[in-house]
C-alpha positions, 0 to 999 in steps of 0.5 A: 703365420702368427697367432693371437689367443682370444678370451675364449682360448681360440687362436686366430691366425694372421695369414699375412707376413707382417713381422709386427702385426697391429692388434686391437681389442675384439668387440664383445659379441652381443648375447642376443640379436633380438632388437638389433639391426643386422647387416648381411654383407656379401663380399662378392665371392661366388655362392656367398649370396646363396649362403646369405639368402638362406641366413636372411630367411632364417633370421627374418623368420625370427623377426630380425631387421635385416639390411643387405649389402654387397662389396664391388669386389672381394679383392679389395677392402669395402669402399669407405662410403659402404663401410660408413653406411653399414656402420651407421645402419647396423648394430652387427654385421654378418659377412659371407666368405663362401666360394 
C-alpha cells in the first residue's frame, strides 16, 4: 500500500496494487458552504441513505441548497452522465461511504 502526504500532513493511502499510481493535485476545500450548491451522492452501499438523510436535515436547517444523487451500484464508477450532471449543478459534493 502506497501513501501520499497532503498539505495538512495527513497521509492518504492508495489501496490499489499500482506500482506507479497517477497523482493529481487536490482541489482546495471551500472555507464555508454558505452560498454553495451542495451535492449529496449516495453510492448505493447499505445505509448510505441513512447518513445522507441526516446530513441533509442538518444542512437544510442551515439554509444550504442541496441536490441528491444516487449511483446505480457501488461496484462501478458513476456513469458519465451522472458525473456530468453533478459537475454542472453542484459546487461541492459529499459522498456517502456507509455499510
